[in-house]
C-alpha positions as CSV (number, residue, x, y, z in Angstrom):
1,X,0.2,-0.2,0.0
2,X,1.6,3.4,-0.7
3,X,1.5,6.5,1.3
4,X,-1.6,8.2,0.1
5,X,-3.6,4.9,0.5
6,X,-2.4,4.6,4.0
7,X,-3.7,8.3,4.9
8,X,-7.1,7.6,3.1
9,X,-7.3,4.3,5.1
10,X,-6.7,6.1,8.4
11,X,-9.2,8.9,7.5
12,X,-12.0,6.4,6.6
13,X,-12.5,5.6,10.3
14,X,-14.8,8.0,12.3
15,X,-13.0,7.1,15.7
16,X,-9.6,8.1,14.1
17,X,-11.1,11.4,12.7
18,X,-12.3,12.2,16.1
19,X,-9.0,11.6,17.6
20,X,-7.2,13.9,14.9
21,X,-10.0,16.5,15.8
22,X,-9.0,16.2,19.5
23,X,-5.5,16.6,18.6
24,X,-6.1,19.5,16.3
25,X,-8.0,21.3,19.1
26,X,-5.3,20.5,21.7
27,X,-1.8,19.2,20.4
28,X,0.4,17.1,22.8
29,X,-2.2,14.9,24.5
30,X,-1.3,11.6,26.4
31,X,-3.1,8.5,25.8
32,X,-5.2,9.1,29.0
33,X,-6.2,12.5,27.8
34,X,-7.4,11.3,24.5
35,X,-9.3,8.3,26.1
36,X,-11.5,10.8,28.2
37,X,-15.1,10.9,27.0
38,X,-14.6,8.3,24.3
39,X,-16.9,5.2,24.4
40,X,-13.9,3.1,23.4
41,X,-11.5,0.9,25.3
42,X,-8.0,2.2,25.9
43,X,-6.6,-0.7,23.8
44,X,-8.8,0.5,20.9
45,X,-7.7,4.1,21.1
46,X,-4.1,2.8,21.2
47,X,-4.7,0.7,17.9
48,X,-6.3,3.6,16.2
49,X,-3.3,5.9,17.2
50,X,-1.1,3.4,15.7
51,X,-2.7,3.4,12.4
52,X,-2.6,7.4,12.6
53,X,1.1,7.2,13.3
54,X,1.7,4.6,10.6
55,X,-0.1,7.2,8.1
56,X,2.2,9.9,9.4
57,X,-0.9,11.8,10.7
58,X,0.4,12.0,14.1
59,X,3.8,12.0,15.8
60,X,4.7,10.6,19.3
61,X,7.2,12.2,21.5
62,X,8.3,10.6,24.9
63,X,8.2,12.9,27.8
64,X,9.3,10.9,31.1
65,X,7.0,7.7,31.1
66,X,4.3,9.7,28.9
67,X,4.0,9.7,25.3
68,X,2.6,13.0,23.8
69,X,0.7,12.7,20.6
70,X,0.8,15.6,17.9
71,X,-1.2,16.1,15.0
72,X,0.5,16.4,11.6
73,X,-1.6,18.1,9.0
74,X,1.1,17.3,6.1
75,X,-0.6,14.2,4.6
76,X,-3.9,15.8,4.7
77,X,-2.3,19.0,2.9
78,X,-0.8,16.4,0.3
79,X,-4.3,15.2,-0.3
80,X,-5.6,18.6,-0.6
81,X,-2.8,19.4,-3.3
82,X,-3.2,16.1,-5.2
83,X,-7.1,15.5,-5.2
84,X,-9.0,18.8,-4.2
85,X,-6.9,21.8,-5.2
86,X,-7.0,21.0,-9.0
87,X,-10.7,21.6,-9.0
88,X,-12.0,24.9,-9.7
89,X,-13.0,26.8,-6.3
90,X,-16.1,28.3,-8.0
91,X,-17.4,24.9,-9.4
92,X,-17.1,23.4,-5.9
93,X,-18.9,26.4,-4.2
94,X,-21.8,25.9,-6.9
95,X,-21.9,22.4,-6.2
96,X,-21.9,22.8,-2.4
97,X,-24.7,25.6,-2.5
98,X,-26.7,23.4,-4.9
99,X,-26.4,20.3,-2.4
100,X,-27.5,22.4,0.5
101,X,-30.4,23.9,-1.4
102,X,-31.5,20.2,-2.4
103,X,-31.2,19.0,1.2
104,X,-33.4,21.8,2.5
105,X,-36.0,21.0,-0.2
């Protein structure tokens, strides 16, 4: 599997996206901090963090006995550059407005 596939696979899971949102809001959290408020076992969170680390979406730094987790936006930016930016902004805005209008009808 190539790098971009690994990133897409990591982003496909809502639990992993939640962890990324939490790290984006407050970078440098421990496993215990990331587990707070999640309806998920600590081992599951650890496994999700491993997938995110393999995809280079987070980095881990040891601080004493703790491991701090940091969000890395570079892979997401690369997806933007490769898959989103090439589309015209106006066209995307028009499609988004149409979608919103149709959903309200």
